[in-house]
N, C-alpha and C positions, 0 to 999 in steps of 0.2 A: 367265446361268445356265451352269454348267459341265456337262461331258458326263455325269458321274455323276448329277447332279441331274436332267438331262433324262431319262436312262434310268429313274430311279426314278419320275418323274412319269408317264412313258409306261406303265410296267408296273403302276403302281398302278391304272390304269383297266382292266387286263386280268388283275388278280389274280395277277400274277407278280412276280418280283424279278430283278434283274440285277446284275452286277458283273464284276469281273475285275481283280485286282491284278497288277502285273508280276512275273514270275519273276526271281529273282536267284540264279542257280546252281541248286542242287538244289531240287526242288519242295517239299521238306519244310522249307525255310528261306525262306519267303516273308515279306517285310517287311510288317508290318501285318495279317497274317492273324489272324482271330479264330476260325477253325475249331478245335474241340477235338480233341485227339489221340484216336485210336480204336484199339482192339485189332484185330489182323489178323483178317480174315474167316475163317470156319471152312471155307469152300468149298475143296476140293482142286483148285486151278486147274490142276495138272499133268495132270489128265485132260481138259482142255479147251483146250490150246494150239492156236491157229489161226495160219495164215500167209496173208497177202494175197499172192496169186501174182504181183502186179506186182513184188514183190521179186525174183523169179527169171524175169522176163520174157525175159531173154536166153537162158535155157535152154529155157523152155517153148515158144518159137517154133520151136525146132529138134527137140525131142523131148518132146512133151506127156506121153505116158504114162510115159516114163522119168523125167521130172522129178517127176511126182506120186509115183512110187515112191521117189525120193530124199527127198522131203519127208516121206513117211510113215516112212521108215527113220530119220530124225532123231528122230522121236517126236511129230510134230505129229498131232493128231487131227481138226482142222478146217482147211478151206481156204476162201478167198474168191477167186472168179474176177474178173479185171479185163481179160481179153483174149480173150473168147469161149470156146467150148466144143469147139474142135478139130473142128468140123463133125460132132460126134457128136450123135445124137438124144438127147433127155432120158433115154430108157431106157438108151441106151448109156453116157451119162455117169454115170448113177446106178449102173450095174453096175460101172463102173471104180472109183468111190468105194467101193462095198461091197467090192470085191475087196481094196482096200488098207486097209480099216478106217477110212475117212475119211468125214466128213460135211461138208456145205456149208450152214450156216445162213443165210449172207448172200452176196450177189453184187453186184459192181460192173459186171458186164455185164448191166445191168438192163433193165427194160421201156422201150420206146421210145414216146414220145408219138405217139398215132395214134387211129384209130377204136376204139371200145370193143371190138368183136368181135376185132380184131387184138390188142389188149392182153390180152384174156381168153385168147386162144390162147397168148400168151407166158406168162401166169401159170399156165396149166394145165401147161406144160412145167416151169416152176419147181417146181410142186407135186410133180411126179414126181421131181425131183432133190433134194427135201427142203429147198428154200429157204423160209425164214421171213421174210426181210427183203430187199428189193430197192431198188437205186438207181433213179432216174428220169432218163432221158436227156432233158434239157431242150432245147427248140428252139434256144436260143442256143449249144449245144455239139454238136448233132447233126451227123453227117457228118465228125467229126474224130477218130473212133476212141474207144477206151476212155478214159473220164475226160476226153474232149475234147482229148486230146493229139495226135491225128492218127495217120497211118500209122507203123509201127515204123521208126525211123531205121536207117540202115545202118552207123553208126559212133558211138562215144561223143561225139565232137565234134558230130556232127549232132544227136544227142539233146539235148545241152546247149543248142544253139542253138534247137531246137524248144521245149524246156522254157522257156527265157527268153522266147520269143515268146508262148507259152501264158500265162505269168504276166503279161506286159505287157498282153495282151488282157483278162485278167480283172481286173487290179488298177486298176479305175476306179470312182469313186464311183457309186453307184446311187441311184435315187429311192425314197422310202418306198413309193410306189404300186407300183413295179416289184417290190419285195420282197414286198409283200402279195399281188400277183398270183401270184408264185411259190409262196407258201404255199397259196393257193387251189388251184393245180394239184396240189400234193402231197395236199391233202385230197380233191380230186376223184378222183384216181387211187387214193388210199388206200381210198376207198369201193368202187371196182371190185375192188381186191385183197382186200378183207375176206372175201368168201365163200370165197376160196381159202386162208384162214388165213395170209395174207401181209400184212405191213405195209411201208410205204415207209420208207427211211432217208435221212437228210440227213447228208452228210459235209462236214467243213470243211477248208479250207486256211487261209491267213492273210487272204485278201481279204474274208472274211465279217466281218472286224473293221475294215474301212475305213468311217468315218462316211458316212452318206448325204449327198448334196449338197444336199438341201433340208430337212434336219433333223439335230439333234445326236443321232442314233441310229445304231446299227450293224445291218447286216442280220441277224446272228446273233440279236440281241435280238428283232427283229421276227418271225423265223421261229419262235423258241421260243414267242412269245406267240400267234401266229396259226395254228399247226398243231394239229390235234386229236390228243392223245396216244393215242387209241384207234386211230388210223389211221397215225400217223407217229412214228417214233422217231429219235433223234439218235445218230449214230455219231461220237463225238468222236475226232478225230485228235489225240491228246494231244501228239504232237511238234509238229504245225503250230500248235496252240493255244499251246504254250510259245514257239515262234518268234514268234508274234504278240504276245507279252507278256502273255498271259492266264494266269490261275490256275485250272487245271482243278478243283482241290479246291473252291475257292470256288464255281465254277459248279455243281458237283454239289450242294452244299448249298443253293444258291439255286433250283435247279430239280430237286429230288429225283425220281428215277425216270425222268427223260427220256433218260438216256444209256445205253441198253440195249446198245449196241455200242461198242467202243473199237478204235481203231488204236493199237497200242503201238509208238511210234517214238521214237528218241532223237536228240538233237542236241547237238553240242559247241560250246563257246565262245559261248554265248548272249549274253554280255555284249559280244561283239565285233560284234554286228549293227547295221545302220543304225537310226536312231531309229524309234519306233513310228509316226510319221507316214508312214513309207515302208514299208508292208506288202509291196508288191511287191518292193522291194529286200531286205527281210528274208527273203522266201521264196527269192529267187535266191541270196542269200549264205549261206543256212543250210548248215551242215556236218552232214549226216546220217550217222550212224555206227551200228554194231550196238548193240542194246539193252545197256546196262551200260557202254558206252564214252563216254557223253555226260554231260550235266548234269542229267538228269531223274531224280528219286528215285522209282522205281516201287515200291519197298517201301512208301513212305508213301502213294502214290496208291492202291495196291491195298487199303489199309486202309479206304478210303472207297468201295469197290466196291458195297457194299450200299446206300449213300445214292444213288449214281449210278443204281442199278437195273441194273447191268451183268450181262448174261447170257452174252455171247460177246465175246472179244477176238481180234484178229488182229495178229500182229507184222508190221511193214512197214518196209522200208528202201529208199527210192526209189533210192538210190545204190549198191545192193549190187553191181551189175555193175562199176561203176567202182572199187569197193573191192578188186576183184581176182578174187573167186570168189563168185558170188551164193549158191550152195548152202552154201559154207563160212561166209559171213556169216549166213545163216539159222540155221546150226548154232550159231554163236557167240551170237547173240541168244537162241536157245532155252536154251542152257546157262547163260548169265548170268541170264536171268529165272528159270529153275528154281532156281538157287542163291539168288537174292534172295527168292523166295517160300517157300522151305523154310528160310530162315535160315542158309544156308551161305555167303552172299556176304561 
């Protein structure tokens, strides 16, 4: 039985569907895609541009308030934190956001697994800051900093080495039971978050598409099937999904409404990556660039935002500091995506 047949059989029992065709260049030119063309969504996304602050982490570690000011000056309306809150209290952080006309609907400096009372204390702080969706710091990555990457490196070379080690650690086949237990943790903490008006988010890299070692299934498929949509949403990192060889639009249509959050990330030379069997290698070798400078057709992808159920998106470029100037890179991505969504590209 091939991989697609196994996935279909698995999801038939859970009333879901799965798929994912390989991207070949622009996302609007996917071989074998049966998704119908759609008109552009009516939402004026220019009022909702978000930035994942990991993009400007080199700046924010030196001048948090000043970097937020620069981000707001570009035109961003939303931010997503991925490196802590500058030792500000929730009220102080919210006041800074309000001062700059920013909101923070989601965070990657999320709740840490622990006793319920401690988790509730964190959620109360998030509620003050206006957070609606939070990541969950899993036990397998705790103690290694935001996103499990570790302490902030002191040089670009050190960061690249750390990143490669991080990917090497994660790019290992998992068991189906391990992934099911992860889904159960998300559901459990999602129930704790529900009274606060907050849902948990699941964010992908490429490693979620590595087949399990004891079944012809991928973790992403299992997580989609086993998490409660009332408690858990998916934040599709469209760039990493493309690097993994997945078709975001197909996934939107196969799991409508599940992808409430997006990371808008671009990658160049997708055809130059290692084979799909080496997801860790694909992630290491990925050439991340400002939005609009890569191979991903965001004009086409945004036409399917309503199917995905997308409510918020955040631009992210992991390599922005290496690009030369992370604030300038964030501005280029903003301008390119604005032009794309307004038909000026």
